[in-house]
N, C-alpha and C positions, 0 to 999 in steps of 0.2 A: 503494499498498501503505500502510495506514496505521498510524503507530510510535508505540508503548509507549514511555513513558517506565519507567526502568528504578528499580526497588524499591529506594531505596539510602537511604532517609531514617527515623533512628530518634528516637523523640521518650522523654526520658529525665525523669521527675519524681521531685522528692525533697522530700516535707513536711519541714517545722521547725514545734519551737516556736512561733514567730512570725512565719512565712515560707514559703512554695513556690516552690521552684526549679524551674524550667522548662528544658529546652536543644533544641536540633534539630543532628542531629549528619546528614551528609550526605557520605557518600564516605568516609568515614574520620575526616572533620574536621568541629568543632562553628561552625555559623554561624551559631547567633543562640541566646541564653541571658537567662532576665529572675529577679531575685528579684523577688517578690510578695511584700510585708510584709501583715503582718498586725495591728491594731494590737490590743493586749490588752483594748479595749473591745471590740471586732467579734468575740473570741473570745469573751468574757464571756457574753454569749447564748447560747452554745451549753453544757448541760449533760453532756456527753460528748465526748472527742473526736470519735469517729466519727460524730458530730451534723454536725460541720464541713464533711461532704465535699461536697455540693449548694453552700455558699460557695465553698470554695477552687476547686473545678471551675469555678464562673462566673469566675475570675479566668484558669484556664486554658484555657479555651475564647476567653476575650478577647485572648490572646497568643497562640492556632495562628492566629486569623482576620485576625492584623496580620503572621502571615510570607506568604513567598514559594514555596507549594511544594503540589502538588495529592494528592488522598486517593488515585490511583492510583501515587505514586513511596513511600506509606511502606511500608515492612518491618515493623516491631515498636514495641512499644512496652516502655521500663521504669521502674519502679518500686522505689522504695527501700524495702527489706525489713523488716517489723515484728516485733512481738512475738511470735514464735509459739513452738511445740514445740524443745526444745534437736533440731538438724536437723546434718549436715553440710555444710561449703562446697561453693560450687557457684552455677549458676544454678537458677531454680526456675519453671516454667511456673505463672501463678496460675488456683488452681482454686475449685471448691465449697469444699472443705476449709478451703482457706488465710482466704478469705473469710470462712468461717463462724467460725473461730478470731480475725481479726482483729477484726472486731463484735461477738464479746462479749467482746472484749477478756479472755481466758481468764488472759495471763500479767499484763498492767499494763496502764494506759493509756499511750501515747505517742505522739505525731506523725506515728512512722514505720508506726505502725497503718494510717495512711489510702493509701501508697503502692501498694497492692496494685486498691485498692478502685479510685483515680483512674485507675491504669492501665490494668486492665480496661475500664471506662468509656471510655476514648478510644479503645483498642483496636478495640472491639465498633465505634464510630463510622467507622471505618478499615476495619472485616473483617478485623483482623490480631492475632497473639496478642500476649498480655503476659506480660511476664515479673517479678522481681525477683530480686537478685544478693547473695550472702554476707548474709543478715540478721545483725542483732546479735545472734542467739541462736545462732549457729552454735558448736557445741560438738564440738571434736575432742581433746579431751585423754585424754592416753594413759592406761591402767588406773589407774599408779600415784600420775598427779599428785590423780586423784577422792578418795583418802584424805582425811581430814580430819583422824582423829585420837580422832575418837569416834563411837561406833559409831551408827547412824540418823541420822548428816549424812553428808552427800556433797559433794565442790566441784563446781562446775560455774561454767561457762564464761559471760562475758560481755564484750564487748572492743567495740573500735572495726575490727570485722572488715574490713567494706567498703572501707575505708581502708589498714589495714595488710597486705591482702592485694595490694592493688593497686599501694602503693609497693614493697613487696616484688618483687614482677613488673618493675616499670618499672627500680628501681635494679642488679634483677639484669641485666637486658638489658644494659645500658651495658657491665657487667662480661663480656658473654659468655657469662654464665650462664644457667640454667631455674629457676623457681619449684619444679619438680617433683623438681629434684635435689639443692637447695639446704641450706642450715644457716644463718636469719638470727635474728639477732633484731629486731627492731620495735618501738620507744616510742612512744606515739601518748599528745603532751602539751597536754591542754587542760584546760578545765574538768574532765573526768576524764580520769584516767591507764588507760591499758593499757598493759603491754608483754607481750611472749609471744615465746616459741621455737617458730618453724615449720621443721621437718623433712620434707622432700621433700612439701613442698604441703599442710602439715596445721600445726595449731594446735597440739602437744602438750602444752603448758602454760603458764599467765601468770595474773594476777590480776584477782579480778572486783570492780574498786574501786566498783563499783554497792551489793554488799554489804558490803565493809569489809574489802578485802587489798589486800597491796603499798603502796607511795607514800601519803602523804595530795596532794592537788591542791588548785588555788585553789579547791575547793567541794565536794571529797570527804574523807571521814576517812582512807581507806585501812585499815591493820591499828591495830589498838586494843589494850592491856594489858586483857585482857579481863574479868577477876575488878574492876578498879577500873570499867569502863565496865558492869556487871551492877549494881553498886552504887548506878550514876548512874540505871540503868534503875529498879531497884527503889526508890530515895529517890524520884524527880520523877514515879513512877508513869506512865511513857511508854507509850502506847500500840503498836502493831508498827507500825501505820501513823506515828506519830510517831519512831521510831527508824530506820524507811527512809527519811524525810525529812532527820534529825538526817544519817546517816550520807551521805548522796548529794548531798544541796547546803546545808549548814549550818555545813559541818566545816573542814579544813583550813587554807588561805591566810583565807578569810571568817571563821573564830573567831579568827583571831589577829590579822589585820589590820583584819577589814573592810572587805575588797575582795579581789577577784577578779580584777582586769585585771593581766596583770602587766608591759602597761606602763606603768602607773600604779606597781605597786611597783618598777619598773626607776627609775623618775622621782626615786620617795621614796628610793633609793638611795642615788642622783645627788646630792642634797642634805642628803645628812649622815645620814639614819632608819636605827640601826643595827639597830633591832627588825626594820625590814622587810628589814634584810640578813641578817638571824638566821635568819629562818621560812624566804625564797626558798633560803639556803641548804641550809637543811631539808629543804627539800624534794627538792632538787639531790642532796643526799647519798642522801636515799633512795630514789631513783629510781638514784643510781648501784649502791646495793647490790641490788636489784630486777635491774637489766639482768647483775650477777654472776652470780646465783643462774641464770638462763634460763642463760647460757655455761656453769652445771654442770650443767643438764638437759642439754647438748646435748654432754656431756663436752667442751668446750675447742674443739671440732671450729666454728668460727663462720665463713662467710665474709664479711658485715658485718654490722654493726649501723646501723640506721636511727633517726633522731630525728624524728618528725612531728606532726601538729598546729599550731593555733594558738601553742601557747606556744614553739615550735621557731623562731617568726621573733628570738627574742628573744636574741640572742649571749650575753646574760650568763645562759642557762640551757644553751644548749648548749653554749660555749666550754669550760667544765669541764669537763663530759661527753665531750667528743670528747680533751680532754686527756689526765683518770685513767681510759680507758677505752681508749686504743691498744692498750694493752698484749695487748686479748684480740681484736679483730680494727678493721680500718678502721670510720673512725664516720662515715657519710655523712649529713648534715641536708637531710631535705626539709620545711620547712615549709609549715602548711597543709594540704589537703585536695584529694585528687579523685576525690569520690565519683560526679559528674557523668560525668565520663570515665570510673570504674570500671563502672561502669553499663550505660554503653554496650559497653567491653569485653569486659562477660562476658556480655549478649546475643549478641554477636556471634561468639565461642568456640563456643558452641552451633550458631549457623545457618550455622558455616564449620565444623562437626564437628570441633571441636579437642576437643572435650569434652561428654560426651553431656547434654540436661536432665534433671533431677531433678525427682521427681513428690512433691507433698508432701504427707502425709494425717496425719489429725489422732494415729495411733498413730506415735509417731516412731520406733518400732523398725521400722517397715514402710514406712521412705523407699526408693525403688530410683531405680534410674538408667534413661533412656530415649533416644529417638530425638531428635535433633535439629529436626526440623522434623513 
């Protein structure tokens, strides 16, 4: 009798601005991982992010060719979600509507827009399905959180959704709790900064750091005095694209210290740089305020506060937050990110029928659940 190998290999693809991460998971464990770095010179030959697809696919295929697995073992492929329409959290099957929106870059250009297309191409190669998990456009804000204060302008969500939800699930599991029945505050502290209140499996409120909300970060402005900022825009005749770039990548610690590396800034402080200390302390102060604000959203009933992201490796950042916020709830530090693991786990929750697969449609109001396979 011919023995058929078990389908238990999941391929995970996570494109970033200058790299593509790819990993193989087998029977619940990561068995291979590689970060494929792409130089700015290599990427500059493409006039749009989506045009990089074939270039990146070549590097991914070279990685796969080096691995010891057979096509008959592949169960599914997971890709990082891109800038789609605002949608609920969950795992989505890649489909034509999704690929069309990402190819057209309807929401904006971003390396994550490549994730679904790369995953689909690899999935077609192995005759399996492709999925994306908790894209950055997940918007689960409760109705009151959408009010801006000016009619005609509504708040919307943008966050490190994949890592926030994954870290929440992981930490709560160690506490014997479930994400679907808990109240959590997660602060992702990196080049950008997103702090959200999670209630019963939904991110019901938080800051949109890309557009200028919440604390400043290493390279983002956070909330600004509006009249002064509008005066600057008018005086300098800034275009909308220039304003977006200023808010998202030219502000924060970069504007004050000409540096976005927390490691470098901490070293400067150790050498006696009082200016560096002042502005790092300012960022920490604003993070503390935002976390306390989210505690108010949850009526003070918080199971745990989680500090994650690249800057969470720095005890100079996390120690004062742990000390000052312990009155709200236990403060747990989980530095870095677990996006590859989160992509894998999201797919497996669907394939194990723990949650339904979601189906993306261009009209966000018609997002719906579906069956697992």
